[in-house]
C-alpha positions as CSV (number, residue, x, y, z in Angstrom):
1,M,40.3,-63.8,30.8
2,T,37.8,-64.7,28.5
3,K,35.7,-62.1,27.0
4,K,31.7,-62.9,27.2
5,K,30.1,-63.1,24.2
6,R,27.2,-60.5,24.0
7,P,23.7,-62.4,23.5
8,S,22.2,-62.4,20.6
9,L,18.8,-60.9,20.0
10,P,15.9,-62.7,19.1
11,P,14.6,-62.6,15.4
12,Q,11.8,-60.5,16.3
13,L,14.0,-57.8,18.2
14,S,16.3,-58.0,15.4
15,S,13.8,-57.2,12.8
16,L,12.1,-54.6,15.0
17,R,15.8,-52.6,15.1
18,R,16.1,-52.9,11.4
19,F,12.6,-51.5,11.1
20,L,12.8,-48.6,13.4
21,S,16.3,-47.8,11.7
22,S,14.5,-47.5,8.2
23,V,11.9,-45.3,9.4
24,R,14.5,-43.2,11.0
25,N,16.2,-43.0,8.0
26,L,13.0,-42.3,6.1
27,L,12.1,-39.6,8.5
28,I,15.5,-37.7,8.0
29,L,15.1,-38.0,4.2
30,L,11.6,-36.6,4.5
31,S,12.8,-33.8,6.8
32,F,15.6,-32.8,4.5
33,S,13.2,-32.9,1.6
34,L,10.8,-30.6,3.6
35,S,13.6,-28.3,4.2
36,L,14.7,-28.0,0.7
37,L,10.7,-27.6,-0.6
38,A,10.5,-24.8,1.8
39,L,13.7,-22.9,0.6
40,L,12.4,-23.6,-3.0
41,C,9.1,-21.9,-2.1
42,L,10.9,-19.1,-0.4
43,H,12.8,-18.3,-3.7
44,R,9.7,-18.8,-5.8
45,S,8.1,-16.3,-3.4
46,L,10.7,-13.7,-3.6
47,S,11.3,-14.0,-7.4
48,L,7.3,-13.5,-7.9
49,S,7.8,-10.0,-6.1
50,S,8.3,-8.8,-9.6
51,S,6.8,-11.2,-12.0
52,S,3.3,-11.6,-10.3
53,L,2.6,-8.1,-9.9
54,S,1.1,-7.3,-13.2
55,R,-0.3,-10.5,-14.3
56,R,-4.4,-9.7,-14.1
57,S,-6.0,-9.3,-17.7
58,R,-7.1,-5.8,-18.1
59,T,-8.4,-4.1,-21.2
60,P,-5.5,-3.0,-22.9
61,T,-4.5,0.7,-23.5
62,S,-4.0,0.7,-26.8
63,D,-8.1,0.4,-27.2
64,L,-8.1,3.6,-25.6
65,R,-10.7,6.2,-27.3
66,G,-10.7,9.6,-26.2
67,P,-8.4,11.8,-24.0
68,P,-6.5,9.9,-21.0
69,K,-8.2,10.5,-17.7
70,V,-6.6,11.4,-14.1
71,A,-8.4,9.5,-11.6
72,F,-9.3,11.2,-8.2
73,L,-9.1,8.7,-5.4
74,F,-10.8,9.8,-2.2
75,L,-10.1,8.2,0.8
76,A,-12.8,9.4,3.2
77,R,-14.1,8.5,7.0
78,R,-17.4,9.2,5.8
79,N,-18.5,12.5,4.0
80,L,-16.5,14.9,1.9
81,P,-16.4,18.1,4.1
82,L,-14.6,19.9,1.5
83,D,-16.6,19.0,-1.5
84,F,-17.7,22.6,-2.2
85,L,-14.0,23.6,-2.9
86,W,-13.7,20.3,-5.4
87,G,-17.2,21.1,-6.9
88,N,-15.5,24.4,-8.0
89,F,-12.2,22.7,-9.3
90,F,-14.2,20.6,-11.3
91,E,-16.8,22.8,-12.7
92,K,-16.3,24.0,-16.2
93,V,-13.9,21.0,-17.1
94,D,-14.5,18.4,-19.9
95,V,-15.7,15.4,-17.9
96,A,-14.0,13.4,-20.5
97,N,-10.5,14.2,-18.6
98,F,-11.2,12.9,-15.1
99,A,-12.8,10.5,-12.8
100,I,-13.7,10.1,-9.2
101,Y,-13.8,7.5,-6.8
102,V,-14.5,7.3,-3.0
103,H,-13.9,4.9,-0.5
104,S,-16.1,5.9,2.5
105,E,-17.5,3.4,5.5
106,P,-19.5,0.6,4.2
107,G,-22.9,1.7,3.2
108,F,-22.5,5.3,2.9
109,V,-23.9,6.7,-0.3
110,F,-23.1,10.1,-2.0
111,D,-26.4,12.0,-3.1
112,E,-28.0,15.3,-2.7
113,S,-28.7,14.5,0.9
114,S,-24.9,14.0,1.6
115,T,-22.8,15.9,-0.9
116,R,-23.1,19.5,-2.1
117,S,-21.4,18.7,-5.4
118,V,-23.2,16.4,-8.2
119,F,-19.7,15.4,-9.0
120,F,-19.5,12.9,-6.3
121,F,-22.9,11.5,-6.6
122,N,-22.9,7.6,-6.5
123,R,-19.0,7.8,-6.8
124,Q,-18.7,5.6,-3.8
125,L,-17.4,2.1,-4.1
126,T,-19.8,-0.6,-3.5
127,N,-17.3,-3.0,-1.9
128,S,-15.7,-0.4,0.6
129,I,-14.4,-2.1,3.9
130,K,-14.2,-1.0,7.6
131,V,-10.9,1.3,7.9
132,E,-9.0,1.2,11.1
133,W,-6.1,3.9,11.5
134,G,-2.6,2.4,11.8
135,E,-3.9,-0.9,10.6
136,A,-3.6,-3.1,7.0
137,S,-7.1,-2.0,6.3
138,M,-6.2,1.7,5.4
139,I,-3.5,0.3,2.3
140,Q,-6.3,-2.4,1.6
141,A,-8.8,0.7,1.1
142,E,-6.3,2.3,-1.2
143,R,-5.9,-0.9,-3.2
144,L,-9.7,-1.0,-3.6
145,L,-9.3,2.5,-4.9
146,L,-6.8,1.7,-7.1
147,G,-8.8,-1.4,-8.3
148,A,-12.0,0.2,-9.3
149,A,-10.1,3.0,-11.3
150,L,-8.2,0.4,-13.2
151,K,-11.4,-1.2,-14.9
152,D,-11.4,1.9,-17.1
153,P,-8.7,2.0,-19.3
154,A,-8.9,5.8,-20.0
155,N,-7.7,6.4,-16.2
156,Q,-3.8,7.1,-16.9
157,R,-2.8,8.9,-14.0
158,F,-4.2,8.0,-10.6
159,V,-4.0,10.5,-7.3
160,L,-4.8,9.3,-3.9
161,L,-6.4,12.1,-1.7
162,S,-7.6,12.2,1.8
163,D,-10.9,14.0,2.8
164,S,-8.9,16.8,4.0
165,C,-6.9,17.6,0.8
166,V,-7.1,20.7,-1.6
167,P,-5.8,21.3,-4.9
168,L,-3.2,24.5,-5.2
169,Y,-3.6,24.8,-8.6
170,N,-6.3,24.5,-11.3
171,F,-7.4,21.6,-13.3
172,S,-5.7,22.2,-16.5
173,Y,-2.3,22.7,-14.6
174,I,-2.5,19.6,-12.8
175,Y,-3.8,17.6,-15.5
176,N,-0.7,18.8,-17.8
177,Y,1.7,18.2,-14.9
178,L,0.6,14.8,-14.5
179,M,0.4,13.6,-18.0
180,A,3.5,15.4,-19.3
181,S,5.7,13.1,-16.8
182,P,5.8,9.2,-17.4
183,R,7.1,8.9,-13.6
184,S,5.0,8.3,-10.5
185,F,5.3,10.8,-7.8
186,L,5.7,9.5,-4.2
187,D,7.6,10.8,-1.2
188,S,10.1,7.9,-0.2
189,F,13.3,8.0,2.0
190,L,15.3,6.0,4.1
191,D,15.0,6.5,7.9
192,K,18.0,5.3,9.8
193,K,16.4,6.1,13.2
194,E,13.4,4.0,12.1
195,G,11.8,1.8,14.7
196,R,9.1,0.3,12.7
197,Y,10.5,-2.1,10.9
198,N,9.4,-6.1,12.2
199,P,12.4,-8.3,12.0
200,K,9.9,-10.9,11.1
201,M,9.2,-9.3,7.8
202,S,12.6,-10.8,6.8
203,P,13.6,-12.6,4.3
204,V,10.6,-11.9,2.0
205,L,11.0,-8.2,3.1
206,P,14.8,-7.4,4.0
207,R,15.2,-4.1,6.3
208,N,17.4,-2.5,3.4
209,K,14.1,-2.3,1.3
210,W,12.0,-0.7,4.3
211,R,11.2,2.8,3.7
212,K,8.8,5.5,4.8
213,G,6.9,8.6,3.3
214,S,3.4,10.2,2.5
215,Q,0.5,8.2,2.1
216,W,-0.7,10.6,-0.6
217,I,0.5,9.7,-3.7
218,S,0.5,9.8,-7.4
219,L,1.2,7.0,-10.0
220,V,1.0,5.9,-13.4
221,R,-1.1,3.0,-14.6
222,S,1.7,0.5,-14.6
223,H,2.7,1.3,-11.1
224,A,-1.0,1.1,-9.9
225,E,-1.3,-2.3,-11.5
226,V,1.7,-3.2,-9.6
227,V,0.4,-2.2,-6.4
228,V,-3.3,-3.8,-7.0
229,D,-1.5,-7.2,-8.1
230,D,0.9,-7.5,-5.3
231,E,0.5,-10.9,-3.3
232,V,4.1,-10.7,-1.7
233,I,4.4,-7.6,0.3
234,F,1.1,-6.8,1.1
235,P,0.4,-10.1,2.9
236,I,3.5,-9.3,5.0
237,F,2.5,-5.9,6.0
238,E,-1.1,-7.3,6.7
239,K,0.8,-10.0,9.3
240,F,3.7,-8.0,10.7
241,C,3.0,-4.2,10.3
242,K,0.1,-3.5,13.1
243,R,-0.6,-0.8,15.3
244,R,0.5,-0.8,18.9
245,P,-2.2,-1.4,21.4
246,P,-3.1,1.4,23.8
247,I,-2.1,1.4,27.0
248,N,-3.8,-0.6,29.8
249,A,-2.7,-0.6,33.2
250,R,-5.2,-3.3,34.3
251,M,-3.3,-5.6,31.9
252,G,-0.3,-5.3,33.9
253,K,2.7,-7.3,32.3
254,K,0.6,-8.5,29.3
255,N,0.0,-4.9,28.1
256,I,3.7,-4.0,28.8
257,K,4.5,-6.9,26.4
258,L,1.9,-6.0,24.0
259,Q,3.7,-2.3,23.9
260,R,7.2,-3.6,23.0
261,L,5.6,-4.7,19.8
262,H,6.6,-2.4,16.7
263,N,4.3,0.5,15.9
264,C,4.2,0.0,12.3
265,I,1.7,2.4,10.9
266,P,1.6,0.6,7.0
267,D,0.0,3.3,5.0
268,E,3.2,5.5,5.5
269,H,5.4,2.7,4.4
270,Y,3.8,0.3,2.1
271,V,3.9,1.9,-1.5
272,Q,7.3,3.0,-0.6
273,T,8.6,-0.1,0.5
274,L,7.1,-1.9,-2.4
275,F,8.9,0.2,-4.9
276,A,11.9,1.1,-2.6
277,D,12.3,4.1,-4.6
278,I,14.0,7.4,-3.0
279,N,13.4,10.8,-3.6
280,H,14.8,14.1,-2.5
281,V,12.6,17.1,-0.9
282,Y,13.9,18.9,2.0
283,Y,12.1,18.7,5.3
284,G,13.3,20.5,8.2
285,T,12.7,17.9,10.8
286,E,14.1,15.0,8.9
287,Y,17.2,17.0,7.4
288,R,16.2,15.9,3.8
289,T,15.7,17.6,0.4
290,N,14.0,17.0,-2.8
291,W,14.4,18.7,-6.3
292,C,11.2,18.2,-8.4
293,S,11.7,18.1,-12.1
294,C,9.5,17.3,-15.1
295,N,11.2,16.5,-18.4
296,S,14.5,18.0,-17.1
297,T,12.6,21.4,-15.9
298,L,12.3,22.4,-12.2
299,V,8.7,22.7,-11.2
300,P,6.7,22.7,-7.8
301,C,6.9,19.7,-6.0
302,F,3.3,19.7,-4.6
303,L,0.0,20.0,-6.4
304,F,-2.1,19.5,-3.3
305,A,-2.1,20.0,0.3
306,R,-4.0,18.5,3.3
307,K,-5.5,18.9,6.9
308,F,-7.5,21.7,5.9
309,S,-10.7,22.9,7.8
310,Q,-13.8,24.0,6.1
311,G,-13.1,27.2,7.1
312,A,-9.9,27.2,5.6
313,A,-10.7,25.9,2.8
314,M,-13.3,28.7,2.3
315,R,-10.5,31.2,2.6
316,L,-8.5,29.2,0.0
317,L,-11.5,29.5,-2.6
318,S,-11.8,33.0,-2.5
319,H,-8.3,33.6,-3.1
320,L,-7.6,31.0,-6.1
321,H,-9.5,30.7,-9.0
322,Y,-9.8,27.3,-10.2
């Protein structure tokens, strides 16, 4: 039994087959090249997480004339209801030792009609944004405050405060406390039961770098620059760290799906995760402890307290002598 010969293809089809084969090989090579490029870009972005954070040119602190300042950064909803207490705190203090910056809603102006303390006159940012609780706009407002304060090379310590914060000690004590330490102060811990981490943040932000802590911090200048200049971690928070939407039964299954999203609350995670720095303070509900020290000497952990009403602040003012 003789084997039938396969009929040869016409020259045109043979050329077409060779052409398609070349195109396929080219596409495979292109796909491999793009994958390699993506990996290189990812590696570069990871390496930039430290090297690109402090690259903006600023006035060198070696040009500093006069005493170093503490920059008080107020993150307010609108006005400052406890301005009378802060006015008493700053009174009789050398104005060369501090600076005040306020982020309020866009267009709000601090003057004699909106604040009882002259220390806050025209201290509002002109580039403020609309802030939503539980959204990345909260940490963007913090970055705007730090960025404004960094323009003055005399500002060497940066304290972030809410509109319900009060100082627990007089200015001299707080100033000396902060200036005596070369460290930043922030509450940061690893919560193993934490459910706010979004796996989509990986690999730029791996789970083992995820931290939680209080939003209210004190930073040295170099760390403030890191926060403002960050172009790696903040975009990840902006994209994946969002507030869970409210329950809306009318949306049915769509709302149930949205409710499964991570309720991130970025202001309780951003700076802590950026630095991935763990401290110790005991909190009964979280079973953790913190020993605070300055130059190897035990010192009080907290210089400020928050969530004070006006009535509570009045009572505090009558007991504390700033």
